[in-house]
C-alpha positions in Angstrom: 8.5 16.2 41.2 4.9 15.1 42.0 4.4 12.7 44.8 3.1 9.9 42.5 5.8 7.8 40.9 3.7 6.4 38.1 2.4 8.3 35.1 -0.3 7.2 32.7 -0.3 9.1 29.4 -2.7 8.4 26.6 -3.3 10.0 23.2 -3.0 9.3 19.5 0.0 11.6 18.8 3.2 9.7 19.7 5.3 12.8 19.2 3.5 14.8 21.9 3.7 11.8 24.3 7.4 11.6 23.7 7.7 15.4 24.4 5.9 14.9 27.7 8.3 12.1 28.6 11.3 14.4 27.8 9.7 17.0 30.1 9.5 14.5 32.9 13.2 13.6 32.3 14.2 17.2 32.4 12.4 17.8 35.7 13.9 14.7 37.2 17.3 15.9 36.1 16.7 19.2 37.7 15.6 17.6 41.0 18.3 15.0 41.3 21.2 16.8 39.6 21.9 13.9 37.2 20.4 12.8 33.9 18.1 9.9 34.5 18.6 6.6 32.6 15.8 6.0 30.1 14.6 2.4 29.9 12.2 1.3 27.2 10.3 -1.9 28.0 8.5 -4.0 25.5 5.9 -5.3 28.0 4.1 -7.5 25.4 7.2 -9.7 25.2 7.3 -10.3 29.0 5.2 -12.5 31.3 3.7 -10.8 34.3 6.5 -12.3 36.5 9.2 -11.0 34.1 7.6 -7.6 34.0 7.6 -7.4 37.8 11.3 -8.3 37.9 12.1 -5.7 35.1 10.4 -3.0 37.1 12.5 -3.5 40.3 15.0 -0.7 40.6 18.4 -0.9 42.2 20.3 2.3 42.8 23.6 0.4 42.5 23.2 0.6 38.7 21.6 4.0 38.2 20.7 6.6 40.9 17.7 7.7 38.8 15.8 6.2 35.9 12.6 6.5 33.9 11.0 3.2 32.8 8.7 3.7 29.8 6.1 1.1 28.7 4.5 2.2 25.4 1.2 0.9 24.0 1.0 -2.5 25.7 -1.8 -4.8 24.4 -3.1 -5.4 27.9 -4.3 -1.8 28.1 -6.8 -2.5 25.3 -10.4 -3.7 25.5 -10.0 -7.1 23.9 -11.4 -9.8 26.3 -8.3 -11.9 26.2 -6.1 -9.0 26.9 -8.4 -7.8 29.7 -7.8 -11.1 31.5 -4.0 -10.6 31.2 -4.6 -7.0 32.4 -5.9 -8.4 35.7 -2.6 -10.3 36.1 -0.6 -7.2 35.3 -2.7 -5.2 37.7 -1.5 -7.5 40.5 2.1 -6.8 39.4 1.6 -3.1 39.6 -0.2 -3.4 42.9 2.9 -5.1 44.3 5.1 -2.5 42.6 3.3 0.4 44.2 3.6 -1.2 47.6 7.4 -1.1 47.4 9.8 1.8 47.8 11.1 2.6 44.3 13.0 5.8 45.2 14.8 7.3 42.2 12.5 5.7 39.6 9.5 7.0 37.6 7.3 4.6 35.7 5.6 6.0 32.6 2.9 3.9 30.9 1.5 5.1 27.5 -1.4 4.1 25.3 -3.2 5.5 22.3 -6.7 5.2 23.9 -8.2 5.2 27.3 -10.4 2.1 28.0 -12.1 2.9 31.3 -13.5 -0.7 31.6 -10.0 -2.2 31.6 -9.1 -3.3 35.2 -5.5 -2.0 34.9 -6.7 1.3 33.5 -9.1 1.6 36.5 -6.1 1.1 38.8 -3.9 3.6 36.9 -6.7 6.2 37.0 -6.7 5.9 40.7 -3.0 5.3 41.6 -1.1 7.1 38.8 -0.8 10.7 37.7 -2.8 10.6 34.5 -2.9 12.9 31.5 -4.8 12.9 28.2 -2.3 14.1 25.6 -4.6 15.7 23.1 -3.7 16.4 19.5 -2.8 20.0 18.6 -5.5 22.2 17.2 -5.1 23.1 13.5 -3.9 26.6 14.6 -1.4 25.2 17.0 -0.2 22.6 14.5 0.4 25.4 12.0 2.4 27.4 14.5 4.5 24.3 15.3 5.1 23.6 11.6 6.2 27.2 11.1 8.6 27.1 14.0 10.1 23.7 13.0 10.5 25.0 9.4 12.3 28.1 10.4 14.7 26.0 12.5 15.6 24.2 9.2 15.9 27.4 7.1 12.6 26.6 5.3 9.8 29.0 4.7 6.2 27.9 4.4 3.6 30.2 2.9 0.0 29.9 4.1 -1.1 27.5 1.3 1.8 25.1 2.0 1.3 25.3 5.7 -2.4 24.6 5.3 -1.6 21.6 3.0 0.5 20.1 5.8 -2.0 20.9 8.5 -4.8 19.2 6.6 -2.7 16.2 5.4 -3.9 14.0 8.2 -0.3 12.9 8.9 1.1 12.5 12.4 3.7 14.9 13.8 6.6 12.5 13.4 5.8 12.1 9.8 5.6 15.9 9.3 8.9 16.6 11.1 10.6 13.8 9.1 9.2 15.4 5.9 10.7 18.8 6.9 14.0 17.1 7.6 14.0 15.6 4.1 13.0 18.8 2.5 15.8 20.7 4.3 18.4 18.4 2.7 17.0 19.3 -0.7 16.9 23.1 -0.4 16.5 26.1 1.9 14.0 28.9 1.5 10.5 28.8 0.3 8.7 25.4 -0.1 6.2 25.2 -2.9 2.9 23.4 -2.4 3.7 21.2 -5.4 6.8 19.9 -3.6 4.8 19.0 -0.6 2.1 17.2 -2.7 4.9 15.2 -4.5 6.3 14.0 -1.2 2.9 13.3 0.5 2.4 10.6 -2.1 5.4 8.7 -0.7 4.2 8.3 2.9 6.2 5.1 3.8 9.4 6.5 2.3 9.1 9.7 4.5 8.2 7.7 7.6 11.4 5.6 7.3 13.6 8.4 6.0 14.9 9.3 9.4 16.0 5.7 10.0 17.8 5.2 6.6 19.5 8.6 6.9 20.8 7.8 10.3 21.9 4.3 9.3 23.9 5.6 6.3 25.5 8.2 8.6 26.4 5.3 10.9 24.8 7.1 13.8 23.7 4.4 16.2 21.8 6.6 18.7 19.8 8.3 16.0 19.2 5.0 14.2 17.8 3.3 17.3 15.6 6.3 18.1 14.2 6.3 14.6 13.6 2.6 14.7 11.7 2.7 18.0 9.5 5.6 16.6 8.6 3.5 13.6 7.9 0.6 15.8 5.6 2.7 17.9 3.8 3.9 14.8 3.1 0.3 13.8 5.4 0.0 10.7 6.1 -3.6 9.8 9.7 -4.8 10.2 9.8 -6.2 6.7 8.8 -2.8 5.3 11.6 -1.2 7.3 14.0 -3.8 6.0 12.8 -3.2 2.4 13.4 0.5 2.6 16.8 0.1 4.2 17.8 -2.3 1.4 16.6 0.1 -1.3 18.6 3.0 0.2 21.7 0.8 0.5 21.3 -0.1 -3.2 21.1 3.5 -4.2 24.1 4.5 -2.1 26.1 1.6 -3.5 25.4 2.4 -7.1 26.3 6.0 -6.7 29.5 5.1 -4.8 30.4 2.7 -7.6 29.8 5.3 -10.3 31.7 8.0 -8.3 34.8 5.7 -7.8 34.7 4.8 -11.5 35.2 8.4 -12.3 31.8 9.4 -13.6 30.7 13.1 -13.2 27.6 14.0 -11.1 25.7 14.7 -14.4 26.6 11.2 -15.7 25.7 9.6 -12.3 22.3 11.4 -12.4 21.6 9.9 -15.9 22.6 6.4 -14.9 21.1 6.3 -11.4 17.9 8.3 -12.2 18.3 10.1 -8.9 17.9 13.8 -8.2 21.0 16.0 -7.6 20.5 16.3 -3.9 20.2 12.5 -3.5 23.5 12.1 -5.4 25.3 14.7 -3.3 24.0 13.1 -0.1 24.9 9.5 -1.1 28.4 10.5 -2.4 29.1 11.9 1.1 27.6 8.9 2.9 29.3 6.4 0.7 32.7 7.5 2.1 31.7 5.8 5.4 31.5 2.4 3.8 34.1 0.1 2.3 33.3 -2.3 -0.5 33.7 -5.1 2.1 31.2 -3.3 4.4 28.6 -3.1 1.7 29.0 -6.8 0.7 28.6 -7.9 4.4 25.6 -5.6 4.9 23.7 -7.0 1.9 24.4 -10.5 3.2 23.1 -9.5 6.7 20.0 -7.9 5.2 19.2 -11.2 3.3 19.7 -13.2 6.5 17.4 -10.9 8.5 14.8 -11.0 5.7 14.8 -14.9 5.8 14.6 -14.9 9.6 11.7 -12.4 9.7 9.8 -14.5 7.2 10.4 -18.0 8.3 11.9 -18.2 11.8 10.4 -17.7 15.3 13.1 -15.3 16.4 12.3 -12.0 18.1 11.9 -9.5 15.3 12.8 -6.5 17.4 16.0 -8.2 18.5 16.9 -9.1 14.9 16.4 -5.5 13.8 18.3 -4.0 16.7 21.2 -6.3 16.0 21.2 -5.3 12.4 21.2 -1.6 13.2 24.1 -2.0 15.6 26.1 -3.9 13.0 25.1 -1.3 10.3 26.4 1.6 12.4 29.5 -0.1 13.9 32.4 0.7 11.6 34.5 -1.9 13.3 32.0 -4.7 12.9 33.3 -6.0 9.6 
């Protein structure tokens, strides 16, 4: 590994920044012989003192770890945040003066504000890297590779449509995931155009799909990605509720003895959605579904009217959603 133990990455493409972090983890694994613990820190929820305590590493709990701070407000250029950045800079100055063997600290931001006092310190003390977006040609090659991995084929017109869509790479890969559940083989441009009009649904698809599969790790990963991309918690909750409604209806019709054709007519859903929801519905009992709708309502009320931590509310909901023994 490089001598510097702090990395500062900036760029607008969250997917590429996450790939860079995965690369650091792989290199650390190779150097130490063990997979490092990955710790995501929401620094905006912490005071400078709390942040300093969070950054202190003890090898008693993990021999190696990577601490990641993504898009903290105090790396911006807002005057109020710059004042806080001065306080945070003192925390990092103290951090750098201590021996933090076995730990890497990675700080990420979408932009580089050179007048920010903490950015000035990071430019001097950290290993910095501007993660630039892919060129159209490179993005097209990436799309082709990711499509082939999912048994999809993009002709030049379809590929160009995706390249020029203006969507981020997480959105594009989630779109490919959704299309791969519908079919294999050639993707027609009309299919892409139809899906591009449903941006929010595509962005949250990875989360709802993981939740209905009761896959906790994948659900949390998708939630954190949506959080990084700025999606509002209430919108996530709305989309989760919608998908649970769809799954519940299809499960009810299936258990009532309706044929797939009859279910399609009653639910107004496409065949691939019905097949998928029939399979996922087997993971939920009627009692599970009733409790989940109650919990969704409780979280909705809390997000709208209470001063509770919204990230903690959503994380708790996701754990309950995925834990088959929670009900």
